N, C-alpha and C positions, 0 to 999 in steps of 0.2 A: 625814300631815297634822299640822301642829303645832297644839297646843291650849293654851289658857290654863288654869292650874290652877283658876280659878273658873268656867270655861266647860265645860258638859257636852260630851262627844263627840257629834258631830252627824249621824249615828250610824253605827254599822257596818251596811253593807248586809246585809240579811237578818234583822236583829234589831229592826227598827223597827216601831212600831205606827202611826205617822202620818208622812206626808211633807208638808213645806211647800215649795211651789214658787213662786219669785219670778222672773219675767222682768225684765230690766233693759236700758236702753240710755241712756247719757249723762245720768243723773239721780242722780249719786252722793250729793249732799247729802241728798236725800230717801230714797235707799236706806239710807244710814247712819242716818237717823232711824228708819226702819222696823226695822232690825236692832237698834238700841239698845232699842226698845220690846219686841222679842221676846226679847232676851237673858235677862232674869230668868224668863221663862216656859219655857225650854228644859229638857229632860230627856234622859237617855241613849237613850230609845227614839224620839227624834225625828230624822228625816232632814230636814235643811234644806239646800236647794240654791238658789243664785242662778244663773240662766242668763243670761249676759251676751251680748248681740248684737254682740260685738266693739266695745265702746265705744272712742272715741278719748280719753276722759278717764280719768285715773288712778283705779283702784279702791282705792287705799290708804286713803281715809277709811272705806270700807265695811269693809275688813279691820281697821282700828283700832277700829271700832264693835263688831265681834264677832270677836275673834281666833279663828282656827280655822274660820271660816265656809268652806264649800265653794262655790267659784265655778267653773263650767264655761263654756266659750265655745261659743256656737252662731253660726257665721259667716253662716248663712242668716238674713237679716233678717226680723223680724216677731215680735210677741208670741206668735202662735199656734204658730209653730215652736219658740220658746223654751220654751213650756209643754210641748209634746210632748217635747222633749229632756229636760226636767225629769222627766217621767213615766218615760222610758226610763232615766234615771240613778238612779232610786229603786226600792225594792221594797216599801214599806209597803202594807198593804191599804187604808188610808184616805188620800185625796189632798186636801190643802187648798191651794187656789190663792189667792195674795195678790199685789197689784200693788206694785211697789217704791215708788210715791209714796204709798201708803196708810199710815196710822198705826193699827196694831192696838190694840184696847183691852187693858188690863192682864190681862184674863182671856180673851183671844182664843183662845189655844192650848187652854186648858181647855175652852172652849165648842166648839172645832173637834173635840176628842176626843169630847165628849158628842154632838155633832151626828152624827159618823161612826158612832156606836153606835145612833142612832135607827132604829126599825123602821117608821116611818110615811112613809118616803120613801126615795129612792135618790140624789137630788141635791138640795142645799140651798143656797139663796141667803141670804146674811147681810145685815144692815142696814149701810147706807152713809150716813154723815152728812157733809155738806159743811162745810168750814171755811175761813176766809180766812187767808192767810199775810201779808197787809198790814194796816196799821191802818185804821180807818174814816176817812172814809166809803168805801163800796164804789164801785168802778168800775161801768160798765154791765155788763161781762162778769161781774163778781162778783155783782152784783145778780140778773142773769139766772140764774146758776148756783144762787144761794141759793134761788130759787123752783122751778127746773125740773130741776136736775141730780140724777141717781140716784134716781128714783122706784122704789126697789128692790122695794117690795111690789107696786106696780102692774105692774112688769115681770113678776113671777112670777105674780101672780093674774090679770092681764088679758091679758098677751102671751105667757105660757108660757116665759119664759126668765129666767135670772139672769146678771148680768154676772160675768165671771171675776175681777174685782177682789176678790171675797169669796165664794168658792164651795167647797163641800165635797162630795165624792162618794167612791165606792169604786173601787178599781182594776178590779174585775170589770165595773163599769158602764162605765168608760172603755174597757176592752178590747172590750166588746161593741159600744159606740157607734162607736168609731174615733177617730182623732186630730182635733184642731182643724184647721180648713182656713184657710190663709192667704189673704188678699185679700177675704174676705167678712166679714160681722159674725159673727166666729167664735163668740162666746158664744151668740148667738141661734141660729145654725145648729146648734151642737153640742147645745144643750138640746133643740131641736126634734127632732133625730135621736134623742136619747136617749128622749124621751117617746113618739116614734113607735114605738119598740120596746117600749113598755110600762113603762118606768122612770118612777117618780113624782117630780115636782118639788114641793118644799115650802119654806116660809119657815123661816128660823132667826133670829128677831129678837134673840136673845141673842148671836149671833155678830156683833160690832160692829167696824167700822173707820171711821176718818175719811178723807176724800179732799179735798185742797186744791182750791179753786175756781180756774178759769182767771182770770188777773188782767187781761187786756186783750183787745181785739178780735181781734188777730192770733192769740192762743192759742185763743180761742173759735172763730174761723174755721177754723183748722187742724183742730180736733177735729171740727167738723161737716162739713167738706169730706171728711175721711176716712170718717166715718159714712155720708155720702151716696154716696160711691163704693162702699163695701161693701154698702150696702143695695140699690143698683141691680143688683148681681150676683145678688141673690136674687129679683129681680122678673122674672117670666116675660113680662110684657106691656109693651111700650113705651107703648102707648095708656093703660094703667092708670097708668103712671108719670107720663105727661103730665097726667092728670087729678089726680093727687096733687099735682103741681107747682102747678097752677092753684088748688088749694085752699089753698095756703100763706098768701096774704093774708087769706083768711077765717079761717084758724086763728089768725092773729095777733090779729085782732079778738076772736075767741072767748076767747082767753087773756089779753087785756088786764085784765079785772077781777081775775084771779088775781094779777097783779103788783100792781095798785093796792091790793088788800085784804090782801096778804100780811103776816102778823105777823112774818115774818123780815126785812123791810125797815124801816129806820129813817128816817122823815121823808120829805118830798116830793122831795128831791133824789135819793135812792136809788130811789124809785119811778119818777121820770121817767126816770132813766138806764136802769133795768131795762126799762121800757116801750119806750124808744127802741131798745134793743138787741134786744128781742123782734121788733119790726117790721123792723129792719135785717136780722136773721138770717133771718127767714122769707122776705123778699124775695130775699135772696141765694140761699137754698135753692131758691126757685122758678126762678131763672135757671139755676142749676147743673142742676137736674133736667130742665128743658126742653132744655137742651143735650144731655144724655144721651139723652133721648127721641128726638131727631132724629139721633142717631149721633155727636154731638160729644163732646169730651173736656173734663173739668173737673179 
C-alpha cells in the first residue's frame, strides 16, 4: 500500500490498538471531508478501513483526501454488511464505527481511544450534532431534522441503543454478540442483542461527530421509508404495528409544540416549515405502516 510521507501507516494488521470502520456508497465528497478531518488525528497504531459497497462514482477524491487510505470493496449491498466486512478486515481490540457522511471532531480519535479504555461499559454511543450544508433559511426537511434528528442520548438512555454513525465497542463484544444484520434496524438490533447478553451500553458525550441534515422532502422521505421498512421486520405483531400507525397523527400534534418552541429554529418561516413537514411525515408514515400491517409493500 502506497503511503504519503506525512501520513501514518494505517496500520499493519496485528499491530493496531484501534480500528476505525467507515462504510460508504456513492457519497464521495462527504467521505473525502470525513477523511480530511481524520487525517491529522491518525497514528501508526490505527487501522482505518473504508468499506465501499461497489460505488459507481470514482473514489479518487477520497484517495486524494487521505493518501494511503485502505479501501476494500464489499459487493453485497448494505451498511450492515459493509461494517461486518470492516470488522473482518481489521484486528485491533477496539472498534470505532463512523459513517462516511459524518464530520468527526478534531479530537474524535483521541476520545475513541479513551472511550474504548473505559471500564463502565462495553459499547458506547457518542454525541451526534446535526448541521446544515445549505445557507439559511432552512427547508422544511432541514427544520425537522434540526429539531428531531439524532436524539443520541435519548436513544441510549430511553431506547437502549446507539446509532452506528458514532459507536465504539470492543472486538470481544462484537464477536460474542454476532454481526450486524442487514435489512433490519441494524444498530437497534445489534445493541439490543449485546445488552441481552449482559454487555453494558453507556453514553460517550465527548465522542463527537456532526451529521448533515436532509435537505429536502425526497431525502427525508427516503430516510424514513427505509427506517419504517427496517422497524417493521422487528415488530412481531401486525395488530400492534397497525395501532402504532394510527397513533401517528396524534404524535404529530403532541410534537408540534416542540417545533414551535425550538431554540434551534430561526423565525416563523422555519417553524412553519418544520411543523408542516412534521405533520406530512407522520401522515406518510401512518399510510406506510398500515399498508405493512395488512400485508402490503412500501
